[in-house]
Biopython code that builds the backbone (N, CA, C, O; Angstrom):
import numpy as np
from Bio.PDB.StructureBuilder import StructureBuilder

atoms = [
    (1, "MET", "N", (33.350, 135.468, 226.393)),
    (1, "MET", "CA", (32.771, 134.150, 226.283)),
    (1, "MET", "C", (33.368, 133.198, 227.304)),
    (1, "MET", "O", (33.225, 131.980, 227.194)),
    (2, "ASP", "N", (34.030, 133.757, 228.285)),
    (2, "ASP", "CA", (34.632, 132.934, 229.315)),
    (2, "ASP", "C", (33.611, 132.420, 230.315)),
    (2, "ASP", "O", (33.932, 131.547, 231.121)),
    (3, "ASP", "N", (32.393, 132.937, 230.284)),
    (3, "ASP", "CA", (31.413, 132.566, 231.299)),
    (3, "ASP", "C", (30.618, 131.316, 230.954)),
    (3, "ASP", "O", (29.788, 130.880, 231.752)),
    (4, "TRP", "N", (30.853, 130.733, 229.789)),
    (4, "TRP", "CA", (30.150, 129.496, 229.485)),
    (4, "TRP", "C", (31.086, 128.498, 228.837)),
    (4, "TRP", "O", (31.979, 128.843, 228.063)),
    (5, "ASP", "N", (30.841, 127.241, 229.189)),
    (5, "ASP", "CA", (31.712, 126.169, 228.745)),
    (5, "ASP", "C", (30.912, 124.877, 228.852)),
    (5, "ASP", "O", (30.413, 124.540, 229.926)),
    (6, "PHE", "N", (30.790, 124.160, 227.753)),
    (6, "PHE", "CA", (30.006, 122.928, 227.755)),
    (6, "PHE", "C", (30.707, 121.790, 228.500)),
    (6, "PHE", "O", (30.090, 120.759, 228.766)),
    (7, "HIS", "N", (31.965, 121.960, 228.834)),
    (7, "HIS", "CA", (32.684, 120.912, 229.545)),
    (7, "HIS", "C", (32.495, 121.006, 231.057)),
    (7, "HIS", "O", (32.771, 120.047, 231.778)),
    (8, "ARG", "N", (32.032, 122.139, 231.533)),
    (8, "ARG", "CA", (31.795, 122.310, 232.965)),
    (8, "ARG", "C", (30.395, 121.827, 233.317)),
    (8, "ARG", "O", (29.489, 121.853, 232.485)),
    (9, "GLN", "N", (30.232, 121.393, 234.540)),
    (9, "GLN", "CA", (28.924, 120.982, 235.033)),
    (9, "GLN", "C", (28.222, 122.192, 235.635)),
    (9, "GLN", "O", (27.928, 122.215, 236.830)),
    (10, "ALA", "N", (27.958, 123.186, 234.814)),
    (10, "ALA", "CA", (27.281, 124.399, 235.268)),
    (10, "ALA", "C", (26.275, 124.824, 234.211)),
    (10, "ALA", "O", (26.470, 124.598, 233.016)),
    (11, "ILE", "N", (25.206, 125.439, 234.669)),
    (11, "ILE", "CA", (24.177, 125.922, 233.752)),
    (11, "ILE", "C", (24.717, 127.098, 232.951)),
    (11, "ILE", "O", (25.363, 127.995, 233.492)),
    (12, "VAL", "N", (24.442, 127.077, 231.660)),
    (12, "VAL", "CA", (24.797, 128.179, 230.766)),
    (12, "VAL", "C", (23.558, 129.057, 230.637)),
    (12, "VAL", "O", (22.516, 128.595, 230.174)),
    (13, "ASN", "N", (23.664, 130.307, 231.040)),
    (13, "ASN", "CA", (22.512, 131.211, 230.974)),
    (13, "ASN", "C", (22.129, 131.498, 229.529)),
    (13, "ASN", "O", (22.986, 131.734, 228.678)),
    (14, "TRP", "N", (20.827, 131.473, 229.271)),
    (14, "TRP", "CA", (20.288, 131.851, 227.966)),
    (14, "TRP", "C", (19.205, 132.865, 228.196)),
    (14, "TRP", "O", (18.313, 132.593, 228.999)),
    (15, "PRO", "N", (19.211, 134.007, 227.562)),
    (15, "PRO", "CA", (20.134, 134.400, 226.504)),
    (15, "PRO", "C", (21.548, 134.589, 227.053)),
    (15, "PRO", "O", (21.753, 134.910, 228.224)),
    (16, "LEU", "N", (22.501, 134.378, 226.168)),
    (16, "LEU", "CA", (23.906, 134.488, 226.540)),
    (16, "LEU", "C", (24.253, 135.923, 226.899)),
    (16, "LEU", "O", (23.723, 136.865, 226.310)),
    (17, "VAL", "N", (25.131, 136.081, 227.851)),
    (17, "VAL", "CA", (25.549, 137.413, 228.287)),
    (17, "VAL", "C", (26.172, 138.179, 227.121)),
    (17, "VAL", "O", (25.922, 139.373, 226.954)),
    (18, "ASP", "N", (26.974, 137.497, 226.327)),
    (18, "ASP", "CA", (27.670, 138.132, 225.207)),
    (18, "ASP", "C", (27.023, 137.791, 223.865)),
    (18, "ASP", "O", (27.706, 137.659, 222.849)),
    (19, "GLU", "N", (25.692, 137.650, 223.878)),
    (19, "GLU", "CA", (24.953, 137.242, 222.689)),
    (19, "GLU", "C", (25.164, 138.192, 221.515)),
    (19, "GLU", "O", (25.383, 137.736, 220.393)),
    (20, "ALA", "N", (25.104, 139.485, 221.746)),
    (20, "ALA", "CA", (25.260, 140.458, 220.656)),
    (20, "ALA", "C", (26.620, 140.302, 219.985)),
    (20, "ALA", "O", (26.722, 140.340, 218.759)),
    (21, "GLU", "N", (27.650, 140.129, 220.785)),
    (21, "GLU", "CA", (28.998, 139.940, 220.235)),
    (21, "GLU", "C", (29.076, 138.649, 219.433)),
    (21, "GLU", "O", (29.640, 138.629, 218.339)),
    (22, "LEU", "N", (28.518, 137.587, 219.965)),
    (22, "LEU", "CA", (28.553, 136.293, 219.292)),
    (22, "LEU", "C", (27.785, 136.330, 217.979)),
    (22, "LEU", "O", (28.230, 135.750, 216.989)),
    (23, "LYS", "N", (26.639, 137.003, 217.956)),
    (23, "LYS", "CA", (25.834, 137.083, 216.734)),
    (23, "LYS", "C", (26.531, 137.869, 215.628)),
    (23, "LYS", "O", (26.171, 137.734, 214.458)),
    (24, "ARG", "N", (27.515, 138.684, 215.976)),
    (24, "ARG", "CA", (28.270, 139.419, 214.960)),
    (24, "ARG", "C", (29.291, 138.534, 214.245)),
    (24, "ARG", "O", (29.834, 138.927, 213.212)),
    (25, "HIS", "N", (29.551, 137.359, 214.779)),
    (25, "HIS", "CA", (30.495, 136.439, 214.141)),
    (25, "HIS", "C", (29.931, 136.004, 212.792)),
    (25, "HIS", "O", (28.720, 135.833, 212.651)),
    (26, "SER", "N", (30.793, 135.828, 211.814)),
    (26, "SER", "CA", (30.352, 135.523, 210.445)),
    (26, "SER", "C", (29.539, 134.235, 210.347)),
    (26, "SER", "O", (28.701, 134.107, 209.454)),
    (27, "VAL", "N", (29.767, 133.290, 211.239)),
    (27, "VAL", "CA", (29.020, 132.034, 211.174)),
    (27, "VAL", "C", (27.531, 132.253, 211.446)),
    (27, "VAL", "O", (26.697, 131.440, 211.046)),
    (28, "PHE", "N", (27.201, 133.353, 212.128)),
    (28, "PHE", "CA", (25.807, 133.672, 212.418)),
    (28, "PHE", "C", (25.287, 134.815, 211.553)),
    (28, "PHE", "O", (24.255, 135.407, 211.867)),
    (29, "GLN", "N", (25.988, 135.129, 210.471)),
    (29, "GLN", "CA", (25.594, 136.193, 209.548)),
    (29, "GLN", "C", (25.381, 135.604, 208.159)),
    (29, "GLN", "O", (26.335, 135.132, 207.540)),
    (30, "ASP", "N", (24.152, 135.622, 207.662)),
    (30, "ASP", "CA", (23.913, 135.180, 206.284)),
    (30, "ASP", "C", (24.636, 136.114, 205.338)),
    (30, "ASP", "O", (24.667, 137.325, 205.556)),
    (31, "GLY", "N", (25.209, 135.566, 204.304)),
    (31, "GLY", "CA", (25.926, 136.363, 203.321)),
    (31, "GLY", "C", (27.404, 136.475, 203.623)),
    (31, "GLY", "O", (28.204, 136.636, 202.702)),
    (32, "GLU", "N", (27.792, 136.395, 204.886)),
    (32, "GLU", "CA", (29.204, 136.470, 205.253)),
    (32, "GLU", "C", (29.810, 135.080, 205.422)),
    (32, "GLU", "O", (31.023, 134.907, 205.308)),
    (33, "SER", "N", (28.976, 134.110, 205.690)),
    (33, "SER", "CA", (29.442, 132.748, 205.881)),
    (33, "SER", "C", (29.420, 132.030, 204.536)),
    (33, "SER", "O", (28.570, 132.327, 203.697)),
    (34, "PRO", "N", (30.339, 131.094, 204.317)),
    (34, "PRO", "CA", (30.305, 130.348, 203.056)),
    (34, "PRO", "C", (29.077, 129.445, 202.945)),
    (34, "PRO", "O", (28.785, 128.915, 201.872)),
    (35, "HIS", "N", (28.375, 129.276, 204.034)),
    (35, "HIS", "CA", (27.180, 128.431, 204.046)),
    (35, "HIS", "C", (25.989, 129.256, 204.505)),
    (35, "HIS", "O", (26.105, 130.074, 205.418)),
    (36, "GLU", "N", (24.855, 129.041, 203.876)),
    (36, "GLU", "CA", (23.625, 129.714, 204.295)),
    (36, "GLU", "C", (23.113, 129.051, 205.571)),
    (36, "GLU", "O", (23.568, 127.972, 205.951)),
    (37, "GLY", "N", (22.179, 129.701, 206.211)),
    (37, "GLY", "CA", (21.532, 129.110, 207.378)),
    (37, "GLY", "C", (22.028, 129.631, 208.708)),
    (37, "GLY", "O", (22.091, 128.886, 209.686)),
    (38, "ALA", "N", (22.381, 130.906, 208.756)),
    (38, "ALA", "CA", (22.883, 131.487, 210.006)),
    (38, "ALA", "C", (21.853, 131.369, 211.125)),
    (38, "ALA", "O", (22.203, 131.035, 212.257)),
    (39, "ASP", "N", (20.589, 131.642, 210.816)),
    (39, "ASP", "CA", (19.550, 131.564, 211.850)),
    (39, "ASP", "C", (19.389, 130.131, 212.343)),
    (39, "ASP", "O", (19.179, 129.901, 213.534)),
    (40, "GLU", "N", (19.487, 129.165, 211.425)),
    (40, "GLU", "CA", (19.384, 127.760, 211.828)),
    (40, "GLU", "C", (20.543, 127.381, 212.746)),
    (40, "GLU", "O", (20.357, 126.620, 213.695)),
    (41, "ARG", "N", (21.736, 127.905, 212.470)),
    (41, "ARG", "CA", (22.877, 127.627, 213.342)),
    (41, "ARG", "C", (22.665, 128.238, 214.724)),
    (41, "ARG", "O", (23.018, 127.633, 215.737)),
    (42, "TRP", "N", (22.088, 129.438, 214.762)),
    (42, "TRP", "CA", (21.817, 130.075, 216.056)),
    (42, "TRP", "C", (20.803, 129.247, 216.846)),
    (42, "TRP", "O", (20.969, 129.037, 218.047)),
    (43, "GLN", "N", (19.757, 128.780, 216.170)),
    (43, "GLN", "CA", (18.749, 127.957, 216.840)),
    (43, "GLN", "C", (19.351, 126.638, 217.315)),
    (43, "GLN", "O", (18.982, 126.129, 218.373)),
    (44, "LEU", "N", (20.276, 126.085, 216.532)),
    (44, "LEU", "CA", (20.948, 124.851, 216.936)),
    (44, "LEU", "C", (21.810, 125.091, 218.176)),
    (44, "LEU", "O", (21.849, 124.254, 219.079)),
    (45, "LEU", "N", (22.495, 126.223, 218.221)),
    (45, "LEU", "CA", (23.280, 126.559, 219.414)),
    (45, "LEU", "C", (22.371, 126.655, 220.636)),
    (45, "LEU", "O", (22.697, 126.133, 221.702)),
    (46, "LYS", "N", (21.235, 127.321, 220.476)),
    (46, "LYS", "CA", (20.291, 127.438, 221.590)),
    (46, "LYS", "C", (19.822, 126.056, 222.046)),
    (46, "LYS", "O", (19.744, 125.783, 223.243)),
    (47, "LYS", "N", (19.514, 125.195, 221.086)),
    (47, "LYS", "CA", (19.067, 123.840, 221.407)),
    (47, "LYS", "C", (20.146, 123.086, 222.184)),
    (47, "LYS", "O", (19.847, 122.391, 223.155)),
    (48, "ARG", "N", (21.393, 123.226, 221.755)),
    (48, "ARG", "CA", (22.504, 122.545, 222.437)),
    (48, "ARG", "C", (22.715, 123.096, 223.852)),
    (48, "ARG", "O", (23.042, 122.345, 224.770)),
    (49, "VAL", "N", (22.529, 124.398, 224.023)),
    (49, "VAL", "CA", (22.644, 124.992, 225.357)),
    (49, "VAL", "C", (21.550, 124.428, 226.264)),
    (49, "VAL", "O", (21.818, 124.076, 227.412)),
    (50, "VAL", "N", (20.328, 124.343, 225.758)),
    (50, "VAL", "CA", (19.221, 123.785, 226.545)),
    (50, "VAL", "C", (19.511, 122.325, 226.892)),
    (50, "VAL", "O", (19.306, 121.909, 228.032)),
    (51, "GLN", "N", (19.987, 121.545, 225.918)),
    (51, "GLN", "CA", (20.318, 120.146, 226.185)),
    (51, "GLN", "C", (21.400, 120.029, 227.258)),
    (51, "GLN", "O", (21.298, 119.202, 228.164)),
    (52, "HIS", "N", (22.423, 120.854, 227.151)),
    (52, "HIS", "CA", (23.493, 120.863, 228.150)),
    (52, "HIS", "C", (22.916, 121.175, 229.531)),
    (52, "HIS", "O", (23.229, 120.500, 230.511)),
    (53, "ASN", "N", (22.078, 122.196, 229.594)),
    (53, "ASN", "CA", (21.509, 122.605, 230.877)),
    (53, "ASN", "C", (20.640, 121.513, 231.488)),
    (53, "ASN", "O", (20.675, 121.302, 232.700)),
    (54, "ILE", "N", (19.867, 120.823, 230.670)),
    (54, "ILE", "CA", (19.039, 119.719, 231.176)),
    (54, "ILE", "C", (19.932, 118.614, 231.728)),
    (54, "ILE", "O", (19.627, 118.030, 232.768)),
    (55, "LYS", "N", (21.021, 118.329, 231.044)),
    (55, "LYS", "CA", (21.964, 117.316, 231.533)),
    (55, "LYS", "C", (22.551, 117.730, 232.881)),
    (55, "LYS", "O", (22.640, 116.912, 233.796)),
    (56, "VAL", "N", (22.946, 118.980, 233.006)),
    (56, "VAL", "CA", (23.497, 119.479, 234.274)),
    (56, "VAL", "C", (22.444, 119.387, 235.377)),
    (56, "VAL", "O", (22.734, 118.925, 236.480)),
    (57, "ILE", "N", (21.233, 119.825, 235.077)),
    (57, "ILE", "CA", (20.150, 119.802, 236.067)),
    (57, "ILE", "C", (19.857, 118.378, 236.513)),
    (57, "ILE", "O", (19.567, 118.145, 237.686)),
    (58, "SER", "N", (19.928, 117.421, 235.591)),
    (58, "SER", "CA", (19.640, 116.027, 235.936)),
    (58, "SER", "C", (20.636, 115.462, 236.945)),
    (58, "SER", "O", (20.343, 114.477, 237.622)),
    (59, "GLU", "N", (21.809, 116.082, 237.048)),
    (59, "GLU", "CA", (22.798, 115.654, 238.039)),
    (59, "GLU", "C", (22.418, 116.100, 239.453)),
    (59, "GLU", "O", (22.896, 115.531, 240.434)),
    (60, "TYR", "N", (21.568, 117.106, 239.555)),
    (60, "TYR", "CA", (21.223, 117.684, 240.852)),
    (60, "TYR", "C", (19.800, 117.374, 241.316)),
    (60, "TYR", "O", (19.522, 117.410, 242.514)),
    (61, "TYR", "N", (18.906, 117.075, 240.394)),
    (61, "TYR", "CA", (17.497, 116.863, 240.730)),
    (61, "TYR", "C", (17.066, 115.451, 240.364)),
    (61, "TYR", "O", (17.389, 114.950, 239.286)),
    (62, "GLU", "N", (16.333, 114.815, 241.272)),
    (62, "GLU", "CA", (15.668, 113.560, 240.937)),
    (62, "GLU", "C", (14.278, 113.847, 240.400)),
    (62, "GLU", "O", (13.777, 113.140, 239.525)),
    (63, "GLN", "N", (13.659, 114.894, 240.934)),
    (63, "GLN", "CA", (12.346, 115.340, 240.472)),
    (63, "GLN", "C", (12.382, 116.855, 240.378)),
    (63, "GLN", "O", (13.018, 117.533, 241.185)),
    (64, "ILE", "N", (11.684, 117.371, 239.374)),
    (64, "ILE", "CA", (11.615, 118.823, 239.219)),
    (64, "ILE", "C", (10.324, 119.153, 238.485)),
    (64, "ILE", "O", (9.940, 118.451, 237.550)),
    (65, "HIS", "N", (9.663, 120.206, 238.901)),
    (65, "HIS", "CA", (8.460, 120.652, 238.208)),
    (65, "HIS", "C", (8.852, 121.287, 236.879)),
    (65, "HIS", "O", (9.909, 121.906, 236.761)),
    (66, "THR", "N", (8.003, 121.129, 235.902)),
    (66, "THR", "CA", (8.273, 121.673, 234.571)),
    (66, "THR", "C", (8.498, 123.175, 234.619)),
    (66, "THR", "O", (9.376, 123.700, 233.933)),
    (67, "LYS", "N", (7.709, 123.864, 235.429)),
    (67, "LYS", "CA", (7.857, 125.317, 235.538)),
    (67, "LYS", "C", (9.261, 125.681, 236.012)),
    (67, "LYS", "O", (9.886, 126.586, 235.459)),
    (68, "ARG", "N", (9.757, 124.989, 237.022)),
    (68, "ARG", "CA", (11.098, 125.271, 237.548)),
    (68, "ARG", "C", (12.172, 124.901, 236.526)),
    (68, "ARG", "O", (13.151, 125.629, 236.365)),
    (69, "LEU", "N", (11.996, 123.786, 235.842)),
    (69, "LEU", "CA", (12.950, 123.386, 234.802)),
    (69, "LEU", "C", (13.047, 124.461, 233.727)),
    (69, "LEU", "O", (14.143, 124.819, 233.294)),
    (70, "CYS", "N", (11.902, 124.970, 233.301)),
    (70, "CYS", "CA", (11.887, 126.034, 232.287)),
    (70, "CYS", "C", (12.607, 127.284, 232.787)),
    (70, "CYS", "O", (13.334, 127.928, 232.032)),
    (71, "GLU", "N", (12.407, 127.623, 234.047)),
    (71, "GLU", "CA", (13.106, 128.782, 234.621)),
    (71, "GLU", "C", (14.617, 128.584, 234.574)),
    (71, "GLU", "O", (15.361, 129.502, 234.226)),
    (72, "LEU", "N", (15.061, 127.392, 234.921)),
    (72, "LEU", "CA", (16.497, 127.124, 234.979)),
    (72, "LEU", "C", (17.155, 127.100, 233.604)),
    (72, "LEU", "O", (18.303, 127.519, 233.457)),
    (73, "VAL", "N", (16.433, 126.609, 232.597)),
    (73, "VAL", "CA", (17.038, 126.516, 231.260)),
    (73, "VAL", "C", (16.710, 127.712, 230.384)),
    (73, "VAL", "O", (17.192, 127.798, 229.255)),
    (74, "GLY", "N", (15.894, 128.641, 230.886)),
    (74, "GLY", "CA", (15.610, 129.862, 230.132)),
    (74, "GLY", "C", (14.547, 129.714, 229.066)),
    (74, "GLY", "O", (14.585, 130.398, 228.044)),
    (75, "LEU", "N", (13.600, 128.826, 229.299)),
    (75, "LEU", "CA", (12.494, 128.635, 228.359)),
    (75, "LEU", "C", (11.185, 129.047, 229.012)),
    (75, "LEU", "O", (11.092, 129.165, 230.234)),
    (76, "ARG", "N", (10.173, 129.263, 228.173)),
    (76, "ARG", "CA", (8.832, 129.569, 228.682)),
    (76, "ARG", "C", (7.935, 128.375, 228.435)),
    (76, "ARG", "O", (8.065, 127.684, 227.424)),
    (77, "LEU", "N", (7.021, 128.136, 229.369)),
    (77, "LEU", "CA", (6.002, 127.114, 229.155)),
    (77, "LEU", "C", (5.046, 127.602, 228.084)),
    (77, "LEU", "O", (4.722, 128.788, 228.044)),
    (78, "ARG", "N", (4.598, 126.730, 227.233)),
    (78, "ARG", "CA", (3.610, 127.128, 226.222)),
    (78, "ARG", "C", (2.337, 127.546, 226.915)),
    (78, "ARG", "O", (1.898, 126.919, 227.879)),
    (79, "GLY", "N", (1.751, 128.615, 226.410)),
    (79, "GLY", "CA", (0.524, 129.120, 226.993)),
    (79, "GLY", "C", (0.769, 130.117, 228.103)),
    (79, "GLY", "O", (-0.160, 130.789, 228.550)),
    (80, "ASN", "N", (2.013, 130.225, 228.557)),
    (80, "ASN", "CA", (2.363, 131.218, 229.584)),
    (80, "ASN", "C", (2.993, 132.423, 228.908)),
    (80, "ASN", "O", (3.678, 132.293, 227.893)),
    (81, "THR", "N", (2.756, 133.592, 229.476)),
    (81, "THR", "CA", (3.357, 134.798, 228.904)),
    (81, "THR", "C", (4.437, 135.339, 229.790)),
    (81, "THR", "O", (5.052, 136.354, 229.464)),
]
sb = StructureBuilder()
sb.init_structure("model")
sb.init_model(0)
sb.init_chain("A")
sb.init_seg("    ")
for serial, (resi, resn, name, xyz) in enumerate(atoms, 1):
    if name == "N":
        sb.init_residue(resn, " ", resi, " ")
    sb.init_atom(name, np.array(xyz, "f"), 0.0, 1.0, " ", f" {name:<3s}", serial, name[0])
structure = sb.get_structure()
């Protein structure tokens, strides 16, 4: 997990390189965590990674096409396959 850090001004790749390892952590496992909602926590992490990436990108671009932004943050445009 050394390849991503929210304090650095660098894009965090999604899906994460060590995603399988991270998903094995109890916080992302229903039944093992004292709180339910492992999938919601995973989705929240993804949302935070996207937000971080948009913030980083905004430091480098004044204008950017939506298609390119989606490529950089690891999202797909709706209606595109």
